[in-house]
Structures are given as C-alpha cells and as structure tokens.
KEFIMAR-994851 format. One record per residue (C-alpha): residue number from 1; residue in one letter; z, y, x. Coordinates in pm, whole numbers, plus 32768, in hexadecimal, padded with zeros to 4 digits. Layout:
REM KEFIMAR-994851
n->NUM | res->A | zz->Z | yy->Y | xx->X
...
REM end
This chain:
REM KEFIMAR-994851
n->1 | res->X | zz->4F62 | yy->199B | xx->7276
n->2 | res->X | zz->4FBF | yy->18C8 | xx->7148
n->3 | res->X | zz->50B1 | yy->17DF | xx->71FF
n->4 | res->X | zz->516F | yy->17D7 | xx->7348
n->5 | res->X | zz->521D | yy->16A1 | xx->73CE
n->6 | res->X | zz->52F9 | yy->1684 | xx->7503
n->7 | res->X | zz->533A | yy->1519 | xx->7551
n->8 | res->X | zz->52B2 | yy->13DF | xx->75E7
n->9 | res->X | zz->53F0 | yy->13DA | xx->76B6
n->10 | res->X | zz->5540 | yy->147F | xx->768F
n->11 | res->X | zz->550D | yy->15F8 | xx->7690
n->12 | res->X | zz->567E | yy->1628 | xx->763F
n->13 | res->X | zz->56CA | yy->15B0 | xx->779F
n->14 | res->X | zz->5686 | yy->171D | xx->77F3
n->15 | res->X | zz->5799 | yy->181F | xx->77C1
n->16 | res->X | zz->577A | yy->18BC | xx->7668
n->17 | res->X | zz->5723 | yy->1A14 | xx->76F1
n->18 | res->X | zz->5608 | yy->1988 | xx->77C7
n->19 | res->X | zz->556E | yy->18C1 | xx->76AA
n->20 | res->X | zz->558D | yy->19E3 | xx->75B7
n->21 | res->X | zz->54EC | yy->1ACD | xx->76B4
n->22 | res->X | zz->53B9 | yy->19EA | xx->76B7
n->23 | res->X | zz->53AD | yy->19DA | xx->753B
n->24 | res->X | zz->53D0 | yy->1B53 | xx->7511
n->25 | res->X | zz->52C4 | yy->1B98 | xx->7619
n->26 | res->X | zz->51D4 | yy->1AAE | xx->7566
n->27 | res->X | zz->521C | yy->1B4F | xx->7416
n->28 | res->X | zz->51E1 | yy->1CA9 | xx->74A8
n->29 | res->X | zz->50A0 | yy->1C52 | xx->7561
n->30 | res->X | zz->4FEA | yy->1B34 | xx->74B4
n->31 | res->X | zz->4FAE | yy->1BBF | xx->7359
n->32 | res->X | zz->508B | yy->1AEE | xx->7275
n->33 | res->X | zz->5055 | yy->1AFE | xx->70FF
n->34 | res->X | zz->5186 | yy->1B73 | xx->7040
n->35 | res->X | zz->5194 | yy->1A1E | xx->6F94
n->36 | res->X | zz->5171 | yy->195A | xx->70DB
n->37 | res->X | zz->522F | yy->1813 | xx->70FB
n->38 | res->X | zz->52F7 | yy->1828 | xx->7240
n->39 | res->X | zz->538C | yy->16D8 | xx->72A7
n->40 | res->X | zz->5471 | yy->1675 | xx->73C5
n->41 | res->X | zz->54D6 | yy->1514 | xx->7425
n->42 | res->X | zz->5641 | yy->14D9 | xx->7483
n->43 | res->X | zz->5725 | yy->13B6 | xx->74D1
n->44 | res->X | zz->5875 | yy->13A3 | xx->741E
n->45 | res->X | zz->598D | yy->13F8 | xx->7509
n->46 | res->X | zz->58B9 | yy->14EF | xx->75D2
n->47 | res->X | zz->58DA | yy->160B | xx->74D6
n->48 | res->X | zz->5A0A | yy->16AF | xx->7439
n->49 | res->X | zz->5A37 | yy->17BD | xx->7332
n->50 | res->X | zz->59FE | yy->18D7 | xx->742B
n->51 | res->X | zz->58BE | yy->1839 | xx->74B0
n->52 | res->X | zz->5837 | yy->17FB | xx->7351
n->53 | res->X | zz->5880 | yy->1961 | xx->72E6
n->54 | res->X | zz->57B7 | yy->19E3 | xx->740E
n->55 | res->X | zz->5693 | yy->1901 | xx->73B3
n->56 | res->X | zz->569C | yy->1979 | xx->724C
n->57 | res->X | zz->56A9 | yy->1AE7 | xx->72B4
n->58 | res->X | zz->5582 | yy->1AB4 | xx->73A0
n->59 | res->X | zz->54AD | yy->1A4E | xx->7276
n->60 | res->X | zz->54C9 | yy->18D3 | xx->7276
n->61 | res->X | zz->54BA | yy->1858 | xx->710E
n->62 | res->X | zz->5496 | yy->16E1 | xx->713B
n->63 | res->X | zz->557C | yy->15FE | xx->7205
n->64 | res->X | zz->5518 | yy->149C | xx->726A
n->65 | res->X | zz->563F | yy->13C8 | xx->72DD
n->66 | res->X | zz->5610 | yy->128A | xx->73AA
n->67 | res->X | zz->5723 | yy->11C2 | xx->7302
n->68 | res->X | zz->5676 | yy->106A | xx->7320
n->69 | res->X | zz->579D | yy->0FAD | xx->7285
n->70 | res->X | zz->58F0 | yy->0FE0 | xx->71E2
n->71 | res->X | zz->597B | yy->0EA8 | xx->728C
n->72 | res->X | zz->5A34 | yy->0EE3 | xx->73D4
n->73 | res->X | zz->59DF | yy->0D8C | xx->7467
n->74 | res->X | zz->586D | yy->0DC9 | xx->742A
n->75 | res->X | zz->5883 | yy->0F26 | xx->74BD
n->76 | res->X | zz->5924 | yy->0E9E | xx->75F9
n->77 | res->X | zz->5815 | yy->0D94 | xx->7616
n->78 | res->X | zz->5714 | yy->0EAE | xx->7605
n->79 | res->X | zz->57CC | yy->0F6E | xx->7715
n->80 | res->X | zz->580D | yy->1097 | xx->7630
n->81 | res->X | zz->591F | yy->118B | xx->7692
n->82 | res->X | zz->598D | yy->11D7 | xx->752E
n->83 | res->X | zz->5A5A | yy->1110 | xx->7433
n->84 | res->X | zz->5A2A | yy->10E2 | xx->72BE
n->85 | res->X | zz->5B3F | yy->11DF | xx->7285
n->86 | res->X | zz->5A8A | yy->12D9 | xx->7367
n->87 | res->X | zz->594D | yy->12AC | xx->7299
n->88 | res->X | zz->59FB | yy->12E8 | xx->714D
n->89 | res->X | zz->5AB4 | yy->1415 | xx->71D9
n->90 | res->X | zz->5971 | yy->14AE | xx->7262
n->91 | res->X | zz->58BA | yy->1489 | xx->7115
n->92 | res->X | zz->59DB | yy->1524 | xx->7055
n->93 | res->X | zz->59FE | yy->163F | xx->7152
n->94 | res->X | zz->5888 | yy->1688 | xx->713E
n->95 | res->X | zz->589D | yy->169E | xx->6FC5
n->96 | res->X | zz->59D0 | yy->177F | xx->6FD2
n->97 | res->X | zz->5924 | yy->185B | xx->70D5
n->98 | res->X | zz->5808 | yy->189E | xx->6FE3
n->99 | res->X | zz->56F7 | yy->17A0 | xx->702F
n->100 | res->X | zz->564B | yy->1743 | xx->6EEA
n->101 | res->X | zz->554B | yy->1657 | xx->6F87
n->102 | res->X | zz->55EA | yy->1539 | xx->704C
n->103 | res->X | zz->5531 | yy->1401 | xx->70BC
n->104 | res->X | zz->55C2 | yy->12C3 | xx->7155
n->105 | res->X | zz->551B | yy->11C1 | xx->7235
n->106 | res->X | zz->5589 | yy->1059 | xx->71F6
n->107 | res->X | zz->5524 | yy->0F0F | xx->7297
n->108 | res->X | zz->552A | yy->0DA8 | xx->721F
n->109 | res->X | zz->54EE | yy->0C5B | xx->72C8
n->110 | res->X | zz->55F7 | yy->0CB0 | xx->73CB
n->111 | res->X | zz->56BA | yy->0BC8 | xx->74AC
n->112 | res->X | zz->57E8 | yy->0B48 | xx->73EA
n->113 | res->X | zz->5776 | yy->0BEA | xx->72A5
n->114 | res->X | zz->57A2 | yy->0B29 | xx->7160
n->115 | res->X | zz->5712 | yy->0B6D | xx->7009
n->116 | res->X | zz->586D | yy->0BD7 | xx->6F98
n->117 | res->X | zz->589D | yy->0CD2 | xx->70B3
n->118 | res->X | zz->5740 | yy->0D5E | xx->7075
n->119 | res->X | zz->5788 | yy->0D90 | xx->6F03
n->120 | res->X | zz->58CD | yy->0E3E | xx->6F64
n->121 | res->X | zz->580E | yy->0F2D | xx->7049
n->122 | res->X | zz->5713 | yy->0F79 | xx->6F37
n->123 | res->X | zz->5828 | yy->0FB0 | xx->6E3A
n->124 | res->X | zz->58D5 | yy->10A6 | xx->6F22
n->125 | res->X | zz->578F | yy->1161 | xx->6F60
n->126 | res->X | zz->574D | yy->1189 | xx->6DEB
n->127 | res->X | zz->58B3 | yy->11F8 | xx->6DA6
n->128 | res->X | zz->589F | yy->1311 | xx->6EA7
n->129 | res->X | zz->57FE | yy->1465 | xx->6E58
n->130 | res->X | zz->56AD | yy->1407 | xx->6EED
n->131 | res->X | zz->5556 | yy->1425 | xx->6E51
n->132 | res->X | zz->5474 | yy->136D | xx->6F46
n->133 | res->X | zz->5482 | yy->1220 | xx->6FFF
n->134 | res->X | zz->53A0 | yy->119B | xx->7113
n->135 | res->X | zz->53D6 | yy->1023 | xx->712C
n->136 | res->X | zz->5343 | yy->0F4E | xx->7242
n->137 | res->X | zz->5358 | yy->0DE1 | xx->72A3
n->138 | res->X | zz->53C5 | yy->0DA8 | xx->740B
n->139 | res->X | zz->529B | yy->0D69 | xx->74EC
n->140 | res->X | zz->52D0 | yy->0C9D | xx->7629
n->141 | res->X | zz->51F5 | yy->0D2F | xx->773C
n->142 | res->X | zz->517A | yy->0C5F | xx->7862
n->143 | res->X | zz->5236 | yy->0C70 | xx->79AD
n->144 | res->X | zz->5368 | yy->0D19 | xx->7919
n->145 | res->X | zz->54D8 | yy->0CBA | xx->7945
n->146 | res->X | zz->54E3 | yy->0C50 | xx->77D5
n->147 | res->X | zz->53BF | yy->0B61 | xx->7801
n->148 | res->X | zz->546A | yy->0AC3 | xx->792E
n->149 | res->X | zz->55B4 | yy->0A9D | xx->7873
n->150 | res->X | zz->5503 | yy->09F8 | xx->774D
n->151 | res->X | zz->5442 | yy->090E | xx->7833
n->152 | res->X | zz->5586 | yy->08A6 | xx->78DE
n->153 | res->X | zz->561D | yy->084A | xx->778E
n->154 | res->X | zz->5741 | yy->093A | xx->77B7
n->155 | res->X | zz->56DA | yy->09F5 | xx->767C
n->156 | res->X | zz->562E | yy->099B | xx->7537
n->157 | res->X | zz->5579 | yy->0A77 | xx->743D
n->158 | res->X | zz->556F | yy->0A36 | xx->72C5
n->159 | res->X | zz->5470 | yy->0930 | xx->725B
n->160 | res->X | zz->5331 | yy->0970 | xx->7198
n->161 | res->X | zz->53C9 | yy->0912 | xx->7048
n->162 | res->X | zz->54F1 | yy->09FB | xx->707B
n->163 | res->X | zz->5407 | yy->0B14 | xx->70E7
n->164 | res->X | zz->5349 | yy->0AED | xx->6F9F
n->165 | res->X | zz->5490 | yy->0B05 | xx->6EDC
n->166 | res->X | zz->54EE | yy->0C3E | xx->6FA1
n->167 | res->X | zz->539B | yy->0CD2 | xx->6F4E
n->168 | res->X | zz->53CB | yy->0C80 | xx->6DDE
n->169 | res->X | zz->5520 | yy->0D29 | xx->6DE5
n->170 | res->X | zz->5482 | yy->0E69 | xx->6E69
n->171 | res->X | zz->538F | yy->0E7F | xx->6D47
n->172 | res->X | zz->5489 | yy->0E1C | xx->6C39
n->173 | res->X | zz->559F | yy->0F03 | xx->6CAE
n->174 | res->X | zz->54BF | yy->102D | xx->6CF6
n->175 | res->X | zz->5429 | yy->1015 | xx->6B9A
n->176 | res->X | zz->5584 | yy->1004 | xx->6AFC
n->177 | res->X | zz->55ED | yy->1138 | xx->6BC3
n->178 | res->X | zz->54BF | yy->11FF | xx->6B4B
n->179 | res->X | zz->540B | yy->11F8 | xx->6C9B
n->180 | res->X | zz->5291 | yy->11D5 | xx->6CA1
n->181 | res->X | zz->51EA | yy->1104 | xx->6DB0
n->182 | res->X | zz->50D3 | yy->11F4 | xx->6E09
n->183 | res->X | zz->5070 | yy->1149 | xx->6F50
n->184 | res->X | zz->50A0 | yy->0FEC | xx->6FE0
n->185 | res->X | zz->51E4 | yy->104B | xx->7092
n->186 | res->X | zz->524F | yy->1189 | xx->6FE1
n->187 | res->X | zz->5311 | yy->11CE | xx->6EA2
n->188 | res->X | zz->536B | yy->131A | xx->6E04
n->189 | res->X | zz->53F4 | yy->13BC | xx->6CCF
n->190 | res->X | zz->52D7 | yy->1470 | xx->6C19
n->191 | res->X | zz->5277 | yy->15AC | xx->6CD5
n->192 | res->X | zz->531D | yy->1547 | xx->6E1C
n->193 | res->X | zz->51FD | yy->148A | xx->6EBE
n->194 | res->X | zz->51D9 | yy->14E7 | xx->702E
n->195 | res->X | zz->50BB | yy->15E1 | xx->702F
n->196 | res->X | zz->5094 | yy->15C8 | xx->71A8
n->197 | res->X | zz->505C | yy->1450 | xx->71A4
n->198 | res->X | zz->4F6B | yy->1471 | xx->7080
n->199 | res->X | zz->4E91 | yy->1539 | xx->7170
n->200 | res->X | zz->4E7B | yy->1406 | xx->7253
n->201 | res->X | zz->4E35 | yy->1313 | xx->7136
n->202 | res->X | zz->4D23 | yy->13F1 | xx->70AA
n->203 | res->X | zz->4C8E | yy->1400 | xx->7209
n->204 | res->X | zz->4C97 | yy->157A | xx->720A
n->205 | res->X | zz->4CA2 | yy->164A | xx->734D
n->206 | res->X | zz->4DEC | yy->168E | xx->73FB
n->207 | res->X | zz->4E55 | yy->173F | xx->753B
n->208 | res->X | zz->4F4E | yy->16B2 | xx->7634
n->209 | res->X | zz->5018 | yy->1722 | xx->7761
n->210 | res->X | zz->5107 | yy->1674 | xx->784C
n->211 | res->X | zz->5107 | yy->154B | xx->7938
n->212 | res->X | zz->504E | yy->1424 | xx->78A0
n->213 | res->X | zz->4FE6 | yy->14E8 | xx->776A
n->214 | res->X | zz->4E9C | yy->1499 | xx->76BE
n->215 | res->X | zz->4DC9 | yy->1593 | xx->75FA
n->216 | res->X | zz->4C9B | yy->1566 | xx->7517
n->217 | res->X | zz->4BB6 | yy->1693 | xx->74F8
n->218 | res->X | zz->4A3E | yy->16B0 | xx->74B2
n->219 | res->X | zz->4A16 | yy->1536 | xx->74B3
n->220 | res->X | zz->4AB2 | yy->150F | xx->760D
n->221 | res->X | zz->4BFB | yy->1466 | xx->7661
n->222 | res->X | zz->4CAD | yy->14E7 | xx->7799
n->223 | res->X | zz->4DD6 | yy->1448 | xx->7848
n->224 | res->X | zz->4EBA | yy->1508 | xx->7933
n->225 | res->X | zz->4F6F | yy->14A7 | xx->7A73
n->226 | res->X | zz->509B | yy->13C9 | xx->7A24
n->227 | res->X | zz->5169 | yy->141C | xx->7B59
n->228 | res->X | zz->523F | yy->1548 | xx->7B02
n->229 | res->X | zz->5258 | yy->15D1 | xx->7C65
n->230 | res->X | zz->50E1 | yy->15B2 | xx->7C9B
n->231 | res->X | zz->509F | yy->1654 | xx->7B49
n->232 | res->X | zz->517A | yy->1781 | xx->7BA1
n->233 | res->X | zz->50E1 | yy->1796 | xx->7CFD
n->234 | res->X | zz->4F7E | yy->17A4 | xx->7C72
n->235 | res->X | zz->4FDE | yy->18AA | xx->7B70
n->236 | res->X | zz->5082 | yy->197D | xx->7C81
n->237 | res->X | zz->4F4C | yy->1964 | xx->7D5F
n->238 | res->X | zz->4E5E | yy->19AD | xx->7C40
n->239 | res->X | zz->4DC7 | yy->1850 | xx->7C51
n->240 | res->X | zz->4D58 | yy->177D | xx->7B2B
n->241 | res->X | zz->4E55 | yy->1688 | xx->7A9E
n->242 | res->X | zz->4D4B | yy->15BC | xx->79E8
n->243 | res->X | zz->4D27 | yy->145F | xx->7A7D
n->244 | res->X | zz->4C48 | yy->13C2 | xx->7976
n->245 | res->X | zz->4B4A | yy->144C | xx->787F
n->246 | res->X | zz->4A95 | yy->1378 | xx->7780
n->247 | res->X | zz->498A | yy->1409 | xx->769F
n->248 | res->X | zz->4962 | yy->1333 | xx->756A
n->249 | res->X | zz->4805 | yy->12F2 | xx->74E7
n->250 | res->X | zz->47CA | yy->1315 | xx->7372
n->251 | res->X | zz->47E9 | yy->11A2 | xx->7323
n->252 | res->X | zz->4929 | yy->1172 | xx->73ED
n->253 | res->X | zz->49C9 | yy->12A2 | xx->734B
n->254 | res->X | zz->4961 | yy->1222 | xx->71F3
n->255 | res->X | zz->49FE | yy->10CD | xx->722F
n->256 | res->X | zz->4B3D | yy->116A | xx->72B3
n->257 | res->X | zz->4B54 | yy->1247 | xx->717E
n->258 | res->X | zz->4B32 | yy->1114 | xx->709F
n->259 | res->X | zz->4C38 | yy->1045 | xx->7156
n->260 | res->X | zz->4D34 | yy->115E | xx->717A
n->261 | res->X | zz->4CF8 | yy->11D6 | xx->7016
n->262 | res->X | zz->4D3B | yy->107F | xx->6F84
n->263 | res->X | zz->4E9C | yy->1094 | xx->7011
n->264 | res->X | zz->4EE4 | yy->118D | xx->6EFB
n->265 | res->X | zz->4F34 | yy->111F | xx->6D99
n->266 | res->X | zz->4E30 | yy->1215 | xx->6D14
n->267 | res->X | zz->4D2C | yy->117B | xx->6DFB
n->268 | res->X | zz->4C08 | yy->1226 | xx->6EA1
n->269 | res->X | zz->4B44 | yy->133F | xx->6DF9
n->270 | res->X | zz->49DC | yy->12DF | xx->6DAC
n->271 | res->X | zz->4970 | yy->144B | xx->6DA2
n->272 | res->X | zz->4A0E | yy->148F | xx->6EF8
n->273 | res->X | zz->495B | yy->1367 | xx->6F93
n->274 | res->X | zz->480B | yy->13D1 | xx->6F0B
n->275 | res->X | zz->4831 | yy->1543 | xx->6F5B
n->276 | res->X | zz->48B5 | yy->150D | xx->70BE
n->277 | res->X | zz->47DC | yy->13E8 | xx->712A
n->278 | res->X | zz->46C3 | yy->13CE | xx->7027
n->279 | res->X | zz->471D | yy->125E | xx->7003
n->280 | res->X | zz->477A | yy->1193 | xx->6ED0
n->281 | res->X | zz->4890 | yy->1092 | xx->6EEC
n->282 | res->X | zz->47FC | yy->0F8F | xx->6DFE
n->283 | res->X | zz->46AA | yy->0F81 | xx->6EA7
n->284 | res->X | zz->4741 | yy->0F85 | xx->7005
n->285 | res->X | zz->4830 | yy->0E61 | xx->6FD8
n->286 | res->X | zz->4757 | yy->0DA0 | xx->6EE2
n->287 | res->X | zz->47C4 | yy->0C37 | xx->6EA7
n->288 | res->X | zz->490E | yy->0C5C | xx->6F62
n->289 | res->X | zz->4984 | yy->0D6B | xx->6E74
n->290 | res->X | zz->48F0 | yy->0CBA | xx->6D45
n->291 | res->X | zz->49BC | yy->0B84 | xx->6D99
n->292 | res->X | zz->4AFF | yy->0C4C | xx->6DB8
n->293 | res->X | zz->4ABA | yy->0CF6 | xx->6C6A
n->294 | res->X | zz->4A6A | yy->0BA8 | xx->6BC2
n->295 | res->X | zz->4BB3 | yy->0B1B | xx->6C44
n->296 | res->X | zz->4C6E | yy->0C3D | xx->6BA7
n->297 | res->X | zz->4CE8 | yy->0CBE | xx->6CF7
n->298 | res->X | zz->4C21 | yy->0E03 | xx->6CFF
n->299 | res->X | zz->4BAF | yy->0EDE | xx->6BDE
n->300 | res->X | zz->4B09 | yy->102A | xx->6B8D
n->301 | res->X | zz->4B4B | yy->1157 | xx->6AB4
n->302 | res->X | zz->4A46 | yy->1265 | xx->6A81
n->303 | res->X | zz->4ACB | yy->1319 | xx->6BB5
n->304 | res->X | zz->4B73 | yy->121A | xx->6C9C
n->305 | res->X | zz->4B63 | yy->10BE | xx->6D2F
n->306 | res->X | zz->4CBF | yy->1028 | xx->6D48
n->307 | res->X | zz->4D83 | yy->0EE9 | xx->6D87
n->308 | res->X | zz->4E12 | yy->0E57 | xx->6C45
n->309 | res->X | zz->4F78 | yy->0DEA | xx->6C02
n->310 | res->X | zz->4F04 | yy->0C84 | xx->6C35
n->311 | res->X | zz->4E68 | yy->0CE1 | xx->6D82
n->312 | res->X | zz->4F82 | yy->0DBC | xx->6E02
n->313 | res->X | zz->504B | yy->0C9E | xx->6EA4
n->314 | res->X | zz->4F07 | yy->0C3D | xx->6F58
n->315 | res->X | zz->4EAA | yy->0DA1 | xx->6FBB
n->316 | res->X | zz->4E97 | yy->0D60 | xx->7132
n->317 | res->X | zz->4DB1 | yy->0C34 | xx->7101
n->318 | res->X | zz->4CD3 | yy->0CF8 | xx->7013
n->319 | res->X | zz->4CB0 | yy->0E18 | xx->7108
n->320 | res->X | zz->4C67 | yy->0D23 | xx->7223
n->321 | res->X | zz->4B3C | yy->0CA0 | xx->715C
n->322 | res->X | zz->4AB3 | yy->0E00 | xx->7142
n->323 | res->X | zz->4ADB | yy->0E67 | xx->72AE
REM end
C-alpha cells in the first residue's frame, strides 16, 4: 500500500492503545511500502502529548487536525469542543512530539465570521508549524438544524461579496506563505501534497473498510453499511457489509476522471485518459471544451488539460459544464 488514511470521523475518539493496535495490525498484514503515507485525523483537544507519541510510534507520519477556525465564537457556533488555544497547543505539541507532516482543516463562510476574523485564522495557520491546509466553504445541507436557524433569521452567513473577498485572501496569503494550491480546496508547501487524496483525484483504485466506507476497485464502487452496530454484527456473522455496488461503464468512468482530475492544479493527464479509456478529451467534449479554451478558462500542455488561473475562481461552473 502506498497510502493509508484513518478518518472520515474522529478516530481519536478511541483510546490511543486501541487505535494504535488497529494501525499496527494493518501495517503488519496489509503490505505497506516503507515510504507509505500513514495519516490519522484528529480533533484538537482530543489528543495530548502521550496520545500523539503513541500514534507516532505506531507508524503514523501525517496528522490532519480539524481546527476549522482560530476564533472561539466561530468554534462555538460550529459546536466544536475545542478552543483556539487548544488548537494552537495541539499543533505545537504534535511538532514537538516529532510529527513533520501536519495538516489543518479550516472553514470559511461561517455564522458570525467576518473578513477580518477569517484573515486572522489564516494568519495563525500560516504562522504555526504546518505544511498543508484543507480549506472549505461552509455548505448548508437541507433539513439540518443550521438550515432551520438560517430560515428563522436567528443567524446570518457572510454575503456573496464577502465570501469572494475571503476566497481572495486564501489565495493571496497562501502564495505569500509559500503554499501551492494544488487542488481546489487544498494548499501545501512543496512536497507535502496529500498523496492519499491525490489517489482520489486521479481516479485511481482504493480499498476501504469501516461503516459507511466507499471503495473503488476494478471499475466498481462499493458502499458499506453505515450503521456501526449492524456493520459489526454482519462482520461477526460472516455476512457481507456491502449495501451498494455500482460498476462504471467506460464513458462514465472517463467523465469522472476528467471532472475529478480538473480539481487539481496540474489538471488531468491526457495519456492516462487515452490509455485507461481509449478516449480523447478534445473529441469527446467538442464545442463545449473549445468554448472554454477560447474563453481562456481551460488550456492544454503536451501532457495535461487544466483549468487556467483565470478559470480557477469559476472551477465549479467549468466542471459542471463537463459533467
């Protein structure tokens, strides 16, 4: 295995010994490469120096911290259990423990968030010993408590103009700090791009285990039981935990590879598309792609098709046209 990622929840909710037992078993039995990237997600305030040392000794070499914000009012609005001080302390402790690859998750467009508070959070993130940031705009899902609060008028999110200024701040400040935006929502110092996530964006195969986990192998996507108790029960009884299996036809897989690949700054590999699907991107998309190229939003090198700097702020719209 080239990469191993424990997350999609809060794995550090487990006692350190239990989590490390899982990691060590996987390392001993699943054939990890010596250079494998081994990542664990954690929330600040759920791990201390002792916990982090155990993770490091179990083989974890990349830590992803769900900080979200360095503003306590915003953290409370998100229902987070940690404070800004907890987040700073956790990052510093991780560095002192020996972690050389530390990533932070941040969010913008939050309830009560201003451009000034967002810039302060970014500034703090860049001042800390981190080398990777995943930055996402808050998404309001249907039929959630947040949607109901917003509809009642009891809370207000930043307006469209302020969101654009927040987005501009991300690009300006990351560039000044030496971070490269290598994907629509991800920034890294050179050499610290998340190898595991690059597997997703290049639409390469990946295995999965755990309640709700999704794998992609041999052109088939499989989703597992989401209910933890039911998942464990089926495993114990030797029953399948797969609840949905979708085999992608060649054209669907090709289109997915294009859309996902365009999320990366490098774009999608022309050689990969042709060797995997025997399809050519220019001929497939025809006038739609020609129009995007003529507008200066998409371009080509000898090896890749990519979204230009001009097109980057419109990336989601561009990808929607190619779905």
